C-alpha positions as CSV (number, residue, x, y, z in Angstrom):
1,M,65.1,-98.1,-89.7
2,T,62.5,-99.9,-87.7
3,G,64.3,-103.2,-88.2
4,Q,66.9,-102.7,-85.4
5,F,64.1,-101.9,-82.9
6,Q,62.1,-105.0,-83.7
7,L,62.5,-108.5,-82.6
8,T,63.4,-111.0,-85.3
9,D,61.1,-113.9,-86.3
10,D,63.3,-116.3,-84.3
11,Q,63.2,-114.1,-81.2
12,L,59.4,-113.8,-81.5
13,A,59.2,-117.6,-81.8
14,I,61.3,-118.1,-78.6
15,Q,59.2,-115.5,-76.8
16,E,56.0,-117.2,-77.8
17,M,57.3,-120.7,-76.8
18,A,58.2,-119.3,-73.3
19,Q,54.9,-117.5,-73.0
20,R,53.0,-120.7,-73.9
21,F,54.9,-122.8,-71.4
22,T,54.3,-120.2,-68.7
23,A,50.5,-119.9,-69.4
24,D,50.2,-123.7,-69.2
25,N,52.7,-124.6,-66.4
26,I,53.4,-121.6,-64.2
27,T,50.6,-118.9,-64.1
28,P,47.8,-121.2,-62.9
29,F,49.9,-122.6,-60.0
30,A,52.1,-119.7,-58.9
31,A,49.7,-118.5,-56.1
32,E,49.7,-121.9,-54.5
33,W,53.5,-122.2,-54.7
34,D,53.8,-118.9,-53.0
35,E,51.2,-119.7,-50.3
36,K,52.7,-123.2,-49.5
37,S,56.4,-122.1,-50.1
38,H,56.5,-124.9,-52.6
39,F,59.6,-125.2,-54.8
40,P,58.3,-126.4,-58.3
41,R,61.4,-128.4,-59.2
42,D,59.5,-130.6,-61.7
43,V,58.3,-127.5,-63.6
44,I,61.8,-125.9,-63.6
45,Q,63.2,-129.2,-64.9
46,R,60.6,-129.3,-67.7
47,T,62.0,-125.9,-68.9
48,G,65.1,-127.9,-69.7
49,E,63.2,-129.8,-72.4
50,L,62.9,-126.5,-74.2
51,G,66.6,-125.8,-73.9
52,F,66.1,-123.3,-71.1
53,G,68.7,-125.0,-68.8
54,A,71.5,-123.8,-71.1
55,I,70.2,-120.7,-72.9
56,Y,73.6,-119.2,-73.6
57,V,75.8,-122.3,-73.2
58,S,77.7,-123.2,-76.4
59,E,76.3,-125.9,-78.8
60,E,79.5,-128.0,-78.3
61,S,78.5,-128.3,-74.6
62,G,74.9,-129.1,-75.6
63,G,73.4,-125.7,-75.0
64,I,71.2,-123.7,-77.4
65,N,73.8,-120.9,-77.7
66,L,71.4,-118.0,-77.9
67,G,72.2,-114.3,-77.1
68,R,71.4,-112.4,-73.9
69,L,68.4,-110.7,-75.5
70,E,66.8,-114.1,-76.2
71,A,67.5,-115.1,-72.6
72,A,65.9,-111.8,-71.4
73,L,62.8,-112.6,-73.5
74,I,62.5,-116.0,-71.9
75,M,62.9,-114.7,-68.3
76,E,60.4,-111.9,-68.9
77,A,57.9,-114.4,-70.3
78,M,58.2,-116.8,-67.3
79,A,58.1,-114.0,-64.8
80,Y,54.7,-113.0,-66.1
81,G,53.6,-116.2,-64.2
82,C,56.0,-116.3,-61.3
83,P,59.1,-114.0,-60.9
84,A,60.7,-116.4,-58.3
85,T,60.5,-119.4,-60.7
86,S,61.9,-117.4,-63.6
87,A,64.7,-116.0,-61.5
88,Y,65.6,-119.5,-60.4
89,V,66.0,-120.6,-64.1
90,S,68.2,-117.5,-64.5
91,I,70.5,-118.5,-61.6
92,H,70.9,-122.0,-63.0
93,N,71.8,-120.6,-66.4
94,M,74.4,-118.2,-64.8
95,A,76.1,-121.1,-63.0
96,T,76.0,-123.4,-66.0
97,W,77.3,-120.7,-68.4
98,M,80.3,-120.1,-66.0
99,I,81.3,-123.7,-66.1
100,D,81.0,-123.8,-69.9
101,R,82.7,-120.4,-70.5
102,F,85.6,-120.7,-68.1
103,G,86.0,-124.4,-67.1
104,G,88.5,-126.9,-68.6
105,D,87.4,-129.9,-70.6
106,D,87.3,-132.2,-67.7
107,V,85.1,-130.1,-65.5
108,K,82.8,-129.4,-68.5
109,Q,82.5,-133.1,-69.4
110,R,81.7,-134.1,-65.8
111,F,79.1,-131.5,-65.0
112,L,77.6,-130.0,-68.1
113,P,75.6,-132.9,-69.6
114,Q,73.3,-133.1,-66.6
115,L,73.1,-129.4,-66.1
116,V,72.3,-128.6,-69.7
117,T,69.2,-130.9,-69.6
118,M,68.4,-129.7,-66.0
119,E,68.5,-133.3,-64.8
120,K,70.6,-131.5,-62.2
121,I,70.0,-127.9,-61.1
122,A,72.8,-125.5,-60.2
123,S,73.2,-122.7,-57.6
124,Y,75.6,-119.8,-57.6
125,A,77.3,-118.9,-54.3
126,L,79.1,-115.6,-53.9
127,T,77.5,-113.7,-51.0
128,E,78.4,-114.3,-47.4
129,P,77.0,-113.1,-44.1
130,G,79.7,-110.4,-43.9
131,S,80.2,-109.6,-47.6
132,G,77.2,-108.6,-49.7
133,S,77.9,-105.5,-51.8
134,D,81.6,-105.9,-51.0
135,A,81.7,-109.2,-52.8
136,A,85.5,-109.3,-53.0
137,G,85.6,-109.2,-49.2
138,L,84.5,-112.9,-49.0
139,K,86.1,-115.0,-46.2
140,T,85.3,-118.6,-47.1
141,T,88.7,-120.3,-47.3
142,A,89.9,-123.1,-49.5
143,V,93.3,-124.4,-48.3
144,L,95.2,-126.7,-50.6
145,D,95.9,-130.2,-49.2
146,G,97.3,-132.6,-51.7
147,D,94.8,-132.9,-54.6
148,H,92.0,-131.4,-52.6
149,Y,91.0,-128.0,-51.2
150,V,89.7,-127.9,-47.6
151,L,86.9,-125.4,-47.3
152,N,85.6,-123.5,-44.2
153,G,83.1,-120.7,-44.2
154,T,79.5,-119.8,-44.9
155,K,77.6,-118.6,-47.9
156,Q,74.4,-116.5,-47.3
157,F,71.1,-116.0,-49.3
158,I,71.8,-119.0,-51.7
159,S,68.9,-119.8,-53.9
160,G,68.3,-123.5,-54.0
161,S,70.6,-124.2,-51.1
162,G,69.8,-127.7,-49.8
163,F,67.7,-128.5,-52.8
164,N,70.0,-128.2,-55.7
165,D,72.6,-130.7,-56.9
166,I,75.5,-128.5,-57.9
167,Y,77.0,-125.3,-56.4
168,V,79.3,-123.0,-58.2
169,V,81.1,-121.4,-55.3
170,M,83.6,-118.5,-54.9
171,V,86.2,-119.2,-52.3
172,R,89.4,-117.5,-51.0
173,T,92.5,-119.3,-52.1
174,G,94.9,-116.3,-51.7
175,E,95.5,-113.1,-49.8
176,H,94.8,-110.6,-52.5
177,K,91.3,-109.2,-52.1
178,S,89.9,-109.8,-55.6
179,Q,92.7,-111.9,-57.2
180,G,92.8,-114.3,-54.3
181,I,89.4,-115.7,-55.2
182,S,88.8,-119.0,-57.1
183,C,85.8,-120.8,-58.4
184,L,84.9,-124.4,-57.5
185,V,82.1,-126.7,-58.6
186,I,80.8,-128.6,-55.5
187,E,78.3,-131.5,-55.4
188,K,75.5,-131.6,-52.9
189,D,76.6,-134.8,-51.2
190,T,80.2,-133.7,-50.6
191,P,81.2,-134.5,-46.9
192,G,81.6,-131.4,-44.8
193,L,78.9,-129.5,-46.8
194,S,75.7,-128.7,-45.0
195,F,72.8,-126.4,-45.4
196,G,71.1,-123.9,-43.1
197,K,67.3,-124.0,-42.5
198,P,65.2,-122.4,-45.3
199,E,64.8,-118.7,-44.7
200,K,61.3,-117.3,-44.1
201,K,61.1,-114.4,-46.6
202,L,58.8,-111.5,-47.7
203,G,58.5,-112.9,-51.2
204,W,60.2,-115.4,-53.6
205,N,58.4,-118.1,-51.6
206,A,58.5,-120.5,-54.5
207,S,62.3,-120.3,-54.4
208,P,64.1,-121.8,-51.4
209,T,66.9,-119.7,-49.8
210,A,69.4,-120.9,-47.2
211,Q,73.0,-120.8,-46.0
212,L,75.6,-123.0,-47.5
213,I,78.0,-124.2,-44.7
214,F,81.5,-125.6,-45.2
215,E,83.2,-127.4,-42.3
216,D,86.5,-129.0,-43.4
217,C,84.8,-129.8,-46.6
218,R,87.1,-131.5,-49.1
219,V,86.7,-130.6,-52.7
220,P,88.9,-132.0,-55.5
221,V,91.3,-129.5,-57.2
222,A,89.9,-131.0,-60.4
223,N,86.6,-129.3,-59.6
224,R,88.2,-125.8,-60.0
225,V,86.8,-123.7,-62.8
226,G,89.8,-122.1,-64.6
227,P,93.1,-121.1,-63.0
228,E,93.4,-120.3,-59.3
229,G,92.7,-116.6,-58.6
230,D,90.4,-115.9,-61.5
231,G,87.2,-116.7,-59.7
232,F,86.2,-113.1,-58.9
233,R,86.5,-112.1,-62.6
234,Y,84.2,-115.1,-63.5
235,A,81.7,-114.1,-60.8
236,M,81.5,-110.6,-62.2
237,A,81.2,-111.8,-65.8
238,G,78.3,-114.0,-64.7
239,L,76.6,-111.0,-63.0
240,D,76.3,-109.0,-66.3
241,G,73.9,-111.6,-67.6
242,G,72.3,-112.2,-64.2
243,R,71.5,-108.5,-63.9
244,L,69.8,-108.5,-67.3
245,N,67.8,-111.5,-66.4
246,I,66.7,-110.1,-63.0
247,G,65.7,-106.9,-64.8
248,A,63.8,-109.0,-67.3
249,C,62.0,-110.7,-64.4
250,S,60.9,-107.3,-63.2
251,L,59.6,-106.4,-66.7
252,G,57.6,-109.6,-66.8
253,G,56.0,-109.1,-63.4
254,A,55.2,-105.4,-64.1
255,Q,53.6,-106.3,-67.5
256,R,51.4,-108.9,-65.7
257,C,50.3,-106.3,-63.1
258,L,49.7,-103.6,-65.8
259,D,47.5,-106.1,-67.8
260,E,45.6,-107.0,-64.6
261,A,45.1,-103.4,-63.8
262,V,43.8,-102.5,-67.3
263,K,41.3,-105.4,-67.0
264,Y,40.2,-104.6,-63.5
265,T,39.7,-100.8,-64.0
266,K,37.4,-101.5,-67.0
267,E,35.3,-103.8,-64.8
268,R,35.3,-102.0,-61.4
269,Q,32.5,-99.4,-61.1
270,Q,32.5,-96.4,-58.8
271,F,30.3,-93.3,-58.9
272,G,28.2,-95.0,-61.6
273,Q,30.9,-95.7,-64.1
274,P,34.0,-97.9,-64.7
275,I,37.1,-96.4,-62.9
276,A,38.9,-96.7,-66.3
277,D,36.7,-93.8,-67.4
278,F,38.4,-91.4,-64.9
279,Q,41.2,-89.3,-66.2
280,N,43.3,-90.0,-63.1
281,T,43.1,-93.8,-63.9
282,Q,44.1,-93.3,-67.5
283,F,47.0,-91.0,-66.6
284,M,48.3,-93.7,-64.1
285,L,48.0,-96.5,-66.6
286,A,49.7,-94.3,-69.3
287,D,52.7,-93.6,-67.0
288,M,53.0,-97.2,-66.0
289,A,53.0,-98.3,-69.7
290,T,55.5,-95.6,-70.7
291,D,57.9,-96.4,-67.8
292,L,57.7,-100.1,-68.7
293,E,58.5,-99.6,-72.4
294,A,61.4,-97.3,-71.5
295,A,62.9,-99.8,-69.1
296,R,62.4,-102.6,-71.6
297,A,64.1,-100.7,-74.4
298,L,67.2,-100.1,-72.3
299,L,67.3,-103.7,-71.1
300,Y,67.1,-105.1,-74.6
301,L,69.9,-102.7,-75.7
302,A,72.0,-103.7,-72.8
303,A,71.4,-107.4,-73.6
304,A,72.6,-106.8,-77.2
305,K,75.8,-105.2,-75.8
306,V,76.5,-108.1,-73.5
307,T,76.0,-110.6,-76.4
308,D,78.4,-108.5,-78.6
309,N,80.9,-108.2,-75.7
310,A,80.8,-104.4,-76.2
311,P,83.3,-102.4,-74.0
312,D,80.4,-100.6,-72.2
313,K,78.4,-103.8,-71.6
314,S,78.8,-103.7,-67.7
315,K,77.7,-100.0,-67.6
316,F,74.6,-100.7,-69.6
317,S,73.8,-103.9,-67.7
318,A,74.0,-101.9,-64.5
319,M,71.8,-99.1,-65.9
320,A,69.2,-101.5,-67.3
321,K,69.1,-103.6,-64.1
322,R,68.6,-100.4,-62.0
323,L,65.9,-98.9,-64.2
324,A,64.0,-102.2,-64.8
325,T,63.9,-103.2,-61.2
326,D,63.0,-99.8,-59.8
327,S,60.4,-99.2,-62.5
328,G,59.0,-102.7,-62.1
329,S,58.4,-102.2,-58.4
330,K,56.8,-98.8,-58.9
331,I,54.5,-100.2,-61.7
332,V,53.3,-103.0,-59.5
333,N,52.8,-100.6,-56.6
334,D,50.6,-98.4,-58.8
335,A,48.7,-101.4,-60.0
336,L,48.0,-102.3,-56.3
337,Q,46.7,-98.8,-55.8
338,L,44.4,-99.0,-58.7
339,F,43.0,-102.3,-57.3
340,G,42.3,-100.5,-54.0
341,G,41.6,-102.7,-51.1
342,Y,41.3,-105.7,-53.4
343,G,44.9,-105.3,-54.4
344,Y,45.9,-106.0,-50.8
345,L,44.1,-109.4,-50.8
346,K,45.8,-112.7,-51.7
347,E,42.9,-113.6,-53.9
348,Y,44.4,-111.3,-56.5
349,P,47.9,-111.7,-57.9
350,I,49.1,-108.1,-57.4
351,E,50.3,-108.4,-53.8
352,R,52.4,-111.5,-54.7
353,F,54.2,-109.6,-57.4
354,W,54.6,-106.6,-55.1
355,R,56.4,-108.9,-52.7
356,D,58.4,-110.9,-55.3
357,L,59.7,-107.9,-57.2
358,R,60.9,-106.0,-54.1
359,V,64.1,-108.1,-53.8
360,H,65.1,-107.5,-57.4
361,S,66.6,-104.1,-56.4
362,I,68.8,-105.9,-53.9
363,L,70.1,-109.0,-55.5
364,E,72.6,-109.4,-58.3
365,G,74.1,-106.2,-56.9
366,T,72.0,-103.6,-55.1
367,N,70.7,-100.7,-57.1
368,Q,73.0,-98.4,-55.1
369,V,75.9,-100.5,-56.4
370,M,74.5,-100.2,-59.9
371,R,74.7,-96.4,-59.7
372,M,78.2,-96.8,-58.4
373,I,79.2,-98.9,-61.4
374,V,77.6,-96.4,-63.9
375,G,79.2,-93.4,-62.1
376,R,82.7,-94.9,-62.1
377,E,82.5,-95.8,-65.8
378,M,81.3,-92.3,-66.7
379,L,84.2,-90.7,-64.8
380,R,86.8,-93.1,-66.1
381,Q,86.2,-91.9,-69.7
């Protein structure tokens, strides 16, 4: 009976590889990346050598064709060092997978070889200044002109905007709200494409965010992923996996802060004894650990459902994302409390995780939207 609740030897090996890479290449440097708003592109590209640029891309396209649980293990392991860096790898994977899963042979042959190796890095562009949770309300237009689309509009909150090489962009090609959206692959140096200034943010400082601006930007029709009008469906399919990954990033960050809190409370003395000896401390740590394991179990279950294409996969992805990101933020907040005033100092990693994890309950669909998805699915039955 225990078998179905345990990771396989292969999964443990993947997890260990990601943990080792993180310990050597991410954890020691993450505080400096955050402080200097440095984008560690070289480190992200090195994850491509491990196959992490194409985790669930098919082997025919050069990917390692793993399941969503394996992807979650990788994201969780990397977020232990830096959630922003881990989430960045997730976004690249989401965009690359969409090209592999829905693109025709020509688009795949032109773009995937360099994306799979992470020689080039991809961004995913759905959100706009006026359409966040109402993603189908996007206004960026793509008007057909011969064998090109002419694009006008702005994308908001795009990770890697201005730094990345490839943009997988949702655009409006028709009147219908959701069925009038198509998906285009756009290269950085395309005339008419420009980038806003990098946003100054609360957290995720190691991951640049900016607007993507289209002004009479001409994109070949040959760069379209799948048929015209199917883009919104692809965007939503990509989000199931993206939600799991962002949930996994919260698990990794929360685990790091829990580990740091256990270590700190054993060392910190008050009233003549370590604060770990106080029942209040032990109760807080116990609740943090319990909440973390509960969120992890649900996330791994949801990941298995997405891999198996189960009919309730979207409901479980939404549940898991909501629980993992809410629990992750609460666990980090409690860790900061256990550190007391020291938790508020940048010398210690807790405040960085507190800032980085806060956005996870907003992106890839807000946690209010997650509740909406779950509620709708329940009432549809």
